[in-house]
C-alpha positions as CSV (number, residue, x, y, z in Angstrom):
1,M,99.6,-119.0,21.2
2,G,99.0,-118.9,17.5
3,L,96.6,-117.4,14.9
4,G,96.4,-119.0,11.4
5,S,94.8,-116.9,8.6
6,D,94.7,-116.4,4.8
7,G,96.7,-113.2,5.1
8,A,93.8,-110.8,4.8
9,A,94.4,-107.4,6.4
10,V,91.4,-107.7,8.6
11,M,93.0,-110.8,10.1
12,T,96.7,-109.8,10.2
13,G,96.3,-106.1,11.1
14,C,98.3,-105.2,14.2
15,G,95.9,-102.4,15.2
16,R,92.2,-103.3,14.8
17,G,92.8,-106.6,13.1
18,V,92.2,-110.0,14.7
19,N,95.9,-110.3,15.2
20,G,96.2,-107.0,17.0
21,M,93.1,-107.8,19.2
22,M,94.6,-111.1,20.3
23,K,98.0,-109.7,21.0
24,R,96.5,-107.3,23.4
25,I,95.8,-110.4,25.5
26,N,99.0,-112.3,24.7
27,P,101.9,-110.4,23.0
28,H,103.8,-113.7,22.5
29,M,101.1,-114.9,20.1
30,I,102.4,-116.0,16.7
31,N,100.6,-114.7,13.6
32,V,100.9,-117.4,10.9
33,H,100.1,-116.8,7.3
34,C,98.8,-120.2,5.9
35,V,101.6,-121.9,4.1
36,A,99.2,-123.2,1.4
37,H,97.9,-119.6,0.7
38,R,101.5,-118.3,0.7
39,L,102.6,-120.9,-1.9
40,A,99.5,-120.2,-4.1
41,L,100.5,-116.5,-3.9
42,C,104.0,-117.3,-4.9
43,T,102.9,-119.0,-8.1
44,S,100.2,-116.4,-9.0
45,Q,102.4,-113.4,-8.5
46,A,105.2,-115.1,-10.5
47,A,102.9,-115.3,-13.4
48,E,101.6,-111.7,-13.1
49,K,104.8,-110.3,-14.8
50,F,104.0,-112.2,-18.0
51,P,101.2,-110.5,-20.1
52,A,100.5,-113.6,-22.0
53,L,99.7,-115.6,-18.9
54,K,97.4,-112.8,-17.6
55,D,95.6,-112.8,-21.0
56,Y,95.0,-116.6,-20.8
57,Q,93.6,-116.1,-17.3
58,A,91.3,-113.3,-18.5
59,V,90.0,-115.6,-21.3
60,V,89.2,-118.4,-18.9
61,T,87.5,-116.0,-16.6
62,S,85.4,-114.6,-19.5
63,I,84.2,-118.1,-20.4
64,Y,83.1,-118.8,-16.8
65,Y,81.1,-115.5,-16.5
66,Y,79.5,-116.0,-20.0
67,F,77.8,-119.2,-18.8
68,K,77.4,-118.5,-15.1
69,Y,74.1,-116.7,-15.1
70,S,72.4,-118.6,-17.9
71,P,71.0,-122.1,-17.3
72,N,69.9,-122.2,-20.9
73,K,73.5,-121.7,-22.1
74,I,74.7,-124.3,-19.6
75,S,72.1,-126.8,-20.8
76,R,72.8,-126.3,-24.5
77,T,76.6,-126.6,-24.0
78,S,76.0,-129.8,-22.1
79,E,74.0,-131.1,-25.0
80,V,76.8,-130.2,-27.5
81,Q,79.3,-131.9,-25.2
82,K,77.2,-135.1,-25.2
83,I,76.7,-135.1,-29.0
84,L,80.5,-134.7,-29.6
85,D,81.3,-137.5,-27.0
86,S,83.2,-134.9,-24.9
87,P,83.4,-134.9,-21.1
88,Q,80.3,-133.1,-19.7
89,L,82.0,-130.5,-17.5
90,R,80.9,-127.1,-16.2
91,Y,83.4,-124.2,-16.6
92,K,85.1,-123.1,-13.4
93,E,86.0,-119.7,-12.0
94,V,89.6,-118.6,-11.4
95,H,90.1,-117.5,-7.8
96,S,93.4,-115.8,-6.8
97,I,93.0,-117.3,-3.2
98,R,91.9,-120.8,-4.3
99,W,94.7,-123.3,-4.7
100,L,95.1,-124.8,-8.2
101,S,91.9,-123.0,-9.4
102,F,93.6,-121.7,-12.6
103,Y,94.8,-125.2,-13.5
104,N,91.3,-126.8,-12.9
105,A,89.6,-124.0,-14.9
106,L,92.1,-124.3,-17.8
107,E,91.9,-128.1,-17.9
108,T,88.1,-127.9,-18.2
109,V,88.4,-125.6,-21.2
110,Y,91.1,-127.8,-22.8
111,R,89.0,-131.0,-22.4
112,T,85.9,-129.3,-23.8
113,L,87.4,-127.0,-26.4
114,E,85.7,-128.6,-29.4
115,P,82.2,-128.4,-28.1
116,L,82.9,-124.9,-26.8
117,L,83.9,-123.6,-30.2
118,A,81.0,-125.4,-31.8
119,Y,78.5,-123.8,-29.4
120,L,80.0,-120.3,-29.9
121,A,79.9,-120.7,-33.6
122,D,76.3,-121.7,-33.5
123,V,75.1,-118.8,-31.4
124,S,77.5,-116.1,-32.8
125,L,74.9,-114.9,-35.3
126,S,72.5,-113.8,-32.5
127,D,74.9,-113.2,-29.6
128,A,77.5,-110.4,-29.8
129,K,79.3,-111.7,-26.7
130,A,79.7,-115.1,-28.3
131,I,81.5,-113.5,-31.3
132,G,84.0,-111.7,-29.1
133,L,84.5,-114.8,-26.9
134,K,85.0,-117.0,-30.0
135,K,87.8,-114.7,-31.2
136,K,89.5,-115.0,-27.9
137,V,89.1,-118.8,-27.6
138,N,89.9,-119.7,-31.2
139,L,93.6,-119.9,-31.3
140,V,94.1,-120.4,-35.0
141,E,94.5,-116.8,-36.0
142,C,96.6,-116.1,-32.9
143,L,98.9,-119.0,-33.7
144,R,99.2,-117.9,-37.3
145,T,100.3,-114.5,-36.0
146,L,102.9,-116.1,-33.8
147,E,104.1,-118.1,-36.8
148,S,104.6,-115.0,-38.9
149,L,106.5,-113.3,-36.1
150,K,109.1,-116.1,-35.8
151,T,112.7,-114.7,-35.8
152,E,114.4,-118.0,-36.3
153,P,113.6,-121.3,-38.1
154,G,113.5,-123.5,-35.1
155,V,109.9,-124.4,-34.1
156,H,108.8,-126.1,-31.0
157,E,105.5,-128.0,-31.2
158,L,103.6,-128.9,-28.1
159,L,102.6,-132.6,-28.5
160,L,99.1,-133.7,-27.6
161,D,98.4,-136.5,-25.1
162,D,98.3,-140.0,-26.5
163,H,95.0,-140.8,-25.0
164,L,93.1,-138.4,-27.3
165,D,91.4,-140.1,-30.2
166,M,92.2,-139.3,-33.8
167,D,89.3,-137.0,-34.4
168,Q,90.3,-134.8,-31.5
169,K,93.9,-134.9,-32.7
170,M,93.0,-133.8,-36.2
171,Y,90.9,-130.9,-34.7
172,K,93.5,-129.8,-32.2
173,E,96.5,-130.1,-34.4
174,D,95.4,-126.8,-36.0
175,T,95.4,-125.1,-32.6
176,V,98.8,-126.4,-31.3
177,A,101.0,-123.6,-30.1
178,C,103.9,-123.2,-32.6
179,C,106.4,-120.6,-31.5
180,P,110.2,-120.3,-31.2
181,K,111.7,-122.8,-28.8
182,R,114.0,-120.1,-27.4
183,D,111.1,-117.9,-26.5
184,L,109.4,-120.7,-24.6
185,Q,112.6,-121.6,-22.7
186,S,113.2,-117.9,-21.8
187,A,109.6,-117.5,-20.5
188,E,110.0,-120.7,-18.4
189,E,113.3,-119.6,-17.0
190,K,111.9,-116.2,-16.0
191,F,108.8,-117.7,-14.4
192,L,110.9,-120.1,-12.4
193,D,113.3,-117.3,-11.3
194,N,110.4,-115.2,-10.1
195,L,108.8,-118.3,-8.4
196,I,112.1,-119.0,-6.5
197,A,112.4,-115.4,-5.5
198,N,108.8,-115.3,-4.2
199,I,109.3,-118.5,-2.2
200,S,112.5,-117.2,-0.6
201,Q,110.7,-114.0,0.3
202,R,107.6,-115.6,1.7
203,F,109.3,-118.5,3.5
204,P,112.4,-117.0,5.2
205,D,114.8,-119.2,7.1
206,T,114.6,-117.0,10.2
207,D,110.8,-117.4,10.5
208,I,109.6,-118.8,13.8
209,L,107.5,-121.4,12.0
210,T,110.5,-122.6,10.1
211,A,112.6,-122.6,13.3
212,F,110.1,-125.0,14.9
213,G,111.2,-127.6,12.3
214,I,114.3,-128.5,14.3
215,L,112.2,-130.1,17.0
216,G,111.5,-133.0,14.6
217,M,115.3,-133.8,14.8
218,R,115.1,-136.1,11.7
219,P,118.7,-135.6,10.3
220,I,120.6,-136.1,13.6
221,S,121.4,-139.8,12.7
222,F,123.6,-138.6,9.8
223,L,125.6,-136.0,11.6
224,S,129.0,-136.3,13.2
225,E,129.6,-135.3,16.9
226,T,130.8,-131.9,15.9
227,E,127.9,-131.3,13.5
228,L,125.4,-132.6,16.0
229,E,126.6,-130.1,18.6
230,K,126.1,-127.2,16.3
231,W,122.9,-128.4,14.5
232,G,119.8,-126.5,15.2
233,C,121.4,-123.8,17.4
234,E,120.7,-121.0,14.9
235,Q,117.0,-121.9,14.8
236,L,116.9,-122.3,18.5
237,E,118.1,-118.8,19.0
238,C,115.2,-117.6,16.8
239,L,112.8,-119.3,19.2
240,I,114.6,-118.1,22.3
241,G,114.5,-114.5,20.9
242,H,110.7,-114.7,20.8
243,F,109.7,-116.9,23.7
244,G,112.7,-116.3,26.0
245,Y,112.2,-112.6,26.6
246,P,109.2,-110.3,27.5
247,Q,107.1,-109.2,24.6
248,T,105.2,-105.9,24.5
249,H,102.3,-104.9,22.2
250,M,101.2,-101.3,21.8
251,W,98.0,-99.9,20.3
252,T,95.9,-96.8,20.2
253,D,92.4,-96.8,21.7
254,Q,90.3,-93.6,21.4
255,G,93.4,-91.5,21.1
256,N,95.2,-93.0,24.1
257,E,98.4,-95.0,23.8
258,E,98.1,-98.4,25.5
259,E,100.4,-101.4,25.9
260,T,100.5,-104.8,27.4
261,T,103.5,-107.0,28.3
262,S,103.7,-110.8,28.7
263,Q,106.4,-112.6,30.6
264,P,108.9,-115.0,29.1
265,V,107.7,-118.5,28.3
266,I,111.1,-120.2,28.7
267,E,114.5,-119.5,30.3
268,P,117.0,-118.7,27.6
269,E,120.2,-120.2,29.1
270,A,118.5,-123.3,30.5
271,T,116.9,-123.9,27.1
272,R,120.3,-123.9,25.4
273,I,121.7,-126.4,27.9
274,E,118.7,-128.7,27.5
275,W,118.9,-128.6,23.7
276,K,122.6,-129.5,23.9
277,Q,121.8,-132.5,26.1
278,L,118.6,-133.6,24.4
279,K,120.1,-134.4,20.9
280,P,122.5,-137.2,22.0
281,R,119.9,-138.5,24.4
282,V,117.3,-139.0,21.7
283,L,119.9,-140.5,19.4
284,A,121.1,-142.9,22.1
285,Q,117.6,-144.0,23.1
286,M,116.7,-144.5,19.4
287,Y,113.4,-142.7,19.7
288,P,111.4,-142.7,16.5
289,R,111.6,-139.4,14.6
290,D,109.3,-140.0,11.7
291,N,106.4,-138.7,13.9
292,T,106.8,-135.6,15.9
293,V,103.9,-136.3,18.2
294,I,105.2,-139.8,19.1
295,L,108.7,-138.4,19.7
296,W,107.7,-135.7,22.1
297,S,105.2,-138.0,23.9
298,L,108.2,-140.3,24.7
299,V,110.3,-137.4,25.8
300,N,107.5,-136.1,28.0
301,E,106.9,-139.5,29.5
302,F,110.5,-140.4,30.4
303,H,112.4,-137.0,30.6
304,K,109.8,-134.5,31.7
305,E,111.9,-133.2,34.6
306,E,115.1,-133.0,32.5
307,F,113.9,-130.8,29.6
308,P,111.0,-128.6,30.8
309,N,111.8,-125.6,28.6
310,I,112.3,-127.7,25.4
311,L,109.0,-129.5,26.1
312,K,107.2,-126.1,26.3
313,L,108.6,-125.3,22.8
314,A,107.5,-128.7,21.6
315,Q,104.0,-128.1,22.9
316,L,103.8,-124.7,21.2
317,S,105.0,-126.3,17.9
318,L,102.4,-129.0,18.0
319,V,99.5,-126.5,18.5
320,C,100.8,-123.9,16.1
321,P,98.4,-123.4,13.1
322,V,100.6,-124.1,10.1
323,H,97.8,-124.0,7.6
324,T,94.1,-123.2,7.4
325,A,93.0,-126.1,5.1
326,G,90.6,-127.3,7.8
327,C,88.8,-123.9,7.7
328,E,88.7,-124.0,3.9
329,R,87.1,-127.4,3.9
330,G,84.5,-126.1,6.4
331,F,83.7,-123.2,4.0
332,S,83.3,-125.7,1.1
333,A,81.0,-127.9,3.2
334,Q,78.9,-124.8,4.2
335,N,78.5,-123.9,0.5
336,S,77.2,-127.4,-0.2
337,V,74.7,-127.3,2.8
338,L,73.5,-123.6,2.6
339,T,72.4,-123.3,-1.0
340,P,70.1,-120.6,-2.7
341,L,67.2,-123.1,-2.5
342,R,67.9,-123.9,1.2
343,N,68.8,-120.5,2.6
344,R,66.5,-120.4,5.7
345,L,68.3,-122.9,7.8
346,T,68.7,-121.9,11.4
347,C,72.2,-121.6,12.9
348,E,71.6,-124.7,15.0
349,T,70.4,-126.9,12.1
350,Q,73.3,-125.7,9.9
351,D,75.8,-126.4,12.6
352,K,74.5,-130.0,13.0
353,L,74.5,-130.6,9.2
354,L,78.0,-129.3,8.9
355,R,79.2,-131.6,11.7
356,V,77.6,-134.5,10.0
357,N,79.1,-133.5,6.6
358,I,82.7,-133.0,8.0
359,E,82.9,-135.4,10.8
360,G,80.2,-137.9,10.1
361,A,80.6,-141.4,8.8
362,D,79.9,-142.4,5.1
363,L,76.3,-143.2,4.2
364,C,77.2,-146.8,3.5
365,K,78.5,-147.2,7.0
366,F,75.8,-145.3,8.9
367,D,73.2,-147.1,10.9
368,F,69.8,-145.5,10.2
369,S,67.9,-147.6,12.7
370,G,68.6,-145.2,15.6
371,A,67.6,-142.1,13.4
372,L,64.4,-143.9,12.3
373,T,63.5,-144.7,16.0
374,C,63.9,-141.0,16.9
375,W,61.9,-139.9,13.9
376,R,59.0,-142.2,14.8
377,K,58.8,-140.7,18.3
378,M,58.4,-137.2,16.9
379,S,54.9,-135.7,17.0
380,R,53.6,-135.1,13.5
381,L,50.3,-134.9,11.6
382,F,49.4,-136.3,8.2
383,F,46.1,-135.6,6.4
384,T,43.9,-138.0,4.4
385,M,42.0,-136.6,1.5
386,Q,38.7,-137.1,3.5
387,K,40.0,-135.2,6.5
388,W,41.4,-132.5,4.2
389,Y,38.0,-132.1,2.5
390,Q,36.3,-131.7,5.8
391,F,38.8,-129.1,6.8
392,C,38.2,-127.1,3.6
393,L,34.4,-127.3,4.3
394,L,34.9,-125.8,7.7
395,K,37.1,-123.1,6.3
396,P,35.9,-122.5,2.7
397,G,37.8,-119.2,2.5
398,S,41.2,-120.9,2.9
399,F,42.0,-123.6,0.4
400,Y,45.6,-124.6,-0.3
401,C,46.7,-127.2,-2.9
402,F,49.2,-129.7,-1.6
403,K,50.7,-132.7,-3.5
404,F,51.3,-135.7,-1.3
405,A,52.8,-138.9,-2.4
406,S,50.8,-140.8,0.2
407,L,48.1,-139.3,2.5
408,S,47.0,-140.8,5.8
409,L,45.9,-139.4,9.1
410,I,48.4,-140.5,11.8
411,E,48.9,-138.6,15.0
412,C,51.7,-139.9,17.3
């Protein structure tokens, strides 16, 4: 009954997208844009209207690509970080669809700013890219320009963290952003206004996903009888409007107009009556409402015949894909298993490794005795140096050099 995705057109398209293909089977299906992706888009799009923030992101991205394809640069930077007693971190890429990626990338640059500038100054004589990157990263000239452009005497200094040692403080005090306090407050207010507007647009109150929230019934203990009777009715009408009436999906296939229709899932009037009776019943029985699964398990066990339509809505809400965080974790696990040096894994082997990575127990809790027993039963062949020498004499035209930690002929 639901499809969760990252909002890409190939997923959400009503024609040839996955959403359109699935609605040909079930027009009542809900297309859910992952709430985590939506929130990340709200923040990133709120920052796009500020050129300064976009410039900062471009600088951080330039640092990442400068080091990405050069193991030599990465190694030398790590040595500089070690010499200057700085955290040994690798620079990260900024992804528009990765949550908090800009913060993580910016934090890495901030924590390793001193060794980064030292390395760029060292290689700038022989590397033209390092010269340009150093000008972007080194904030001294930029801050002096901001200082000269001040329109009022009030200056706001961004204080450094107390945990930094004195050497780092002395170095970074020269690169502290000094600009008019009013400008900072104005930029912050504009950013927050844009963020609030984006959240209101991407998370509407009339959304079906938002309407499912009333089935948790958490605030009913604090409502009067009049308020309790009216509470949740507006959201219920939103759910009835989608699931209480037939839904039709139309598409074009090879120039022909086609459509499919699905019958209502619930009865509208019976659902309204059940909702009116259910609220005081849950309140009187003192059912726990801190866990939606437990709440509706109790309702299903003791009042299944009384509230069949509301129970259908509860079942739909519990299986609705609110976010796609599980899929994103699967992609991350796949990237750690399928690497450039291990790129010929079969689909079956990769599937097993991913299941162990995601669902398996920690290594400290895993019992290797069973795996060792299975491994011993496998048929395998090891060569001794004597047998390998005899093999080479029999086939002098084919000699291969192997390095074995220990060599013995065992066939089992």
